[in-house]
Structure formats: C-alpha cells, structure tokens
N, C-alpha and C positions, 0 to 999 in steps of 0.2 A: 699914871700915876709916880711921883719920883718917892721913894723913899725917905726922903725930906715929908715931903706935904703928907704920905702916913702919918712918919712924926709929929704932925704940928696938927695934924685931925685927931687921933688919939690924944693928946697932951689938951687941945681942948679942951675935951668932950672926957675927960674921968671916971665920970660915974653912970654912962652908957655901955651896952654893950655889942661890942662888933659884930655883926651878921652881915652873912658872903650871902649878897644874893645871886644867884647862878643869870647865864646871858638869856634862857629864860623865863625866871622870872622865879624860880625855886629856892630854895637857901639851904647853905650848907648847914647841919643840923645842929642849933644853936649851942650842942653841948662840945664841941667842938675843939680840940684843943693846936695850937699852934705850936712843932714840935722843931722844928728848924727854920735858920734865918739862914740862908745861904749866897756865895757872890757865885753866880755861872758865867762862864768867859766859853763862847762858841767860835771858835775858828775853822771856817770854813773854805773850800774852795766850787763857787757858783756855776754852773753849767754853761754859761760862757767866758771861764778859764777865769773871772776875777776875782782871787784872797780879800776877806773879809773875819770880820770878828765882830758878834755883837758880845757884850753882858748887864747883865741886869740882877736882881735880888730874888729872889726865890723864898718865900714861904708856904713850909711846908704843914698842911694839917694834917691831922687825923681825927676820925670819930670814933672813940672808944664806948665802953658799954658804962663808963658814971656821966648816967645822963641827968646828974641834979651837978651838976658841975659846969660853971659858965664864965669864960674867963672875959673879965673888965676890960678897960679900955687904956686904964692906968697902970694892972699888969703887960697886955699886949706892949704898951710903952715902952714898960720894965727890959720886957723879952728881946724889943728890936732894940734896945739901949744895949745888954747884947751883943748884938749881932754885929755892933758895928766895931768890936776887935775885928770882924773879918770881911768884909766889904770896906772896898778900897773910894768909895766914893756916897755919899748921901745925894747925889744929883740924881744916880739910877732907876728907872722905872723898877716896879714892882710886879710880879705873878705871885699869883695864889697855887697851889698844887693840891690837886684834891682826887682822891683815889676812889667813884664812885661806876662799877663796871670796870672802867680802863681809868688809869693814871693820867690827868689832861693839867695843864695849867694855863689860869687864868690872867690875863692881866687887870691889874686895880684899874678903872678911868677916874673915881670920881668919892668923897664917901661924901655921904649926908647924914643929918640928924636926923631921927623921926621917933617921938615919942621915945622907951627909953632905949632904944637902939639905934648905935650908930651904923647906918647900910654901906656898905663897902661892893661898891657896885662892879662887877666884871661885866668884860667882854669876853668875847671868841679870839683866839689867836687865830693868823692866816697864814698860810704859806702862800711865799709869792715868789715871780719867775722877776731875779733881781734882771739878768739880762736882757728881759724881752724889756723891761721899765728903763734899763740904760736905753737902749735901740727906740724906745719911742724918745727920749729925748733930746736926742743926737740929728733923727730924723724929721723933718716934718710931714712927712706920709703914716709916719710909726714903724715900727718893725714888721709887723707881721701882716706883709698886703703879701698877695699868690704870688709873689715873686723873689721874696726873701724868709730864709729860716732864720728864726730866734738862738736858738740856739743846734 
C-alpha cells in the first residue's frame, strides 16, 4: 500500500480506530502510537554485483503504558500530513515498524473497515536473491541448474 493509499483510507474513515493486524492474525496493541513517519533509503550491492536502491515510508509504532489512549484515523491522518515534510513522494510503499521481542518491519497490504476499526493488514517482509531472479529471467532453464552458480 502506498502512502497516498493509506492517507485516503484514513481520510475516508475518520471516526474509526486503526488496528494493525500482524501476519499471524494477532494485533499490535490498540493503544499503540505512531511515533515517527520516516523516509528510508537503502542503497545496496547484491551478491551478483548489481547496485540497487530501495525507498519506502516507515511508520514507527510504540506501545507505551497509557492503555486508555487510542489513535483515531483522523489523528493518524494528521500525523501522516506532518510526514509530508520529509517524504519525497506519496507513491512510496509503507512499512510499519513494531517492537515485540525484536524490531520488525511489515508492509501494509490493505486497509479494511471493520466495525469501529480500520484494519491495516500487515504482511511479512521477505528477503530475496536478486541475482538469482535476474538469471531466471535471462535464461530459459533458470539460473540454479546443477551446472550454474547464481552468485
């Protein structure tokens, strides 16, 4: 889901309470706050020597002791509006950062109204071998046959 899509979902449902649904079906606690809106740039070189760049928007959540406070969609939209000062494009995808045992990042896949909630569905991020994927697309047999090394 892009930043723009998330803004639209929040603005269309201002009275609802956003609820982040984790990939296993659990939820980030309802009293979590969105404490940062960030623009993340990752420059890298993959195992095949190809240089790349990824950009995304990262929303940091924080679960504090104030269990009576809940973030409504209209307030969340205002926080995102502040984020416009640091993001270069609303067309970037959005990840949610959550600290539960370890800090993890989850892409938002969709926003679905459900009663008093706006469910923000999170999926697991995945690692990949870009060199392998490039080789698969370049050769009909794929890259990882017995006689070929991917990286």
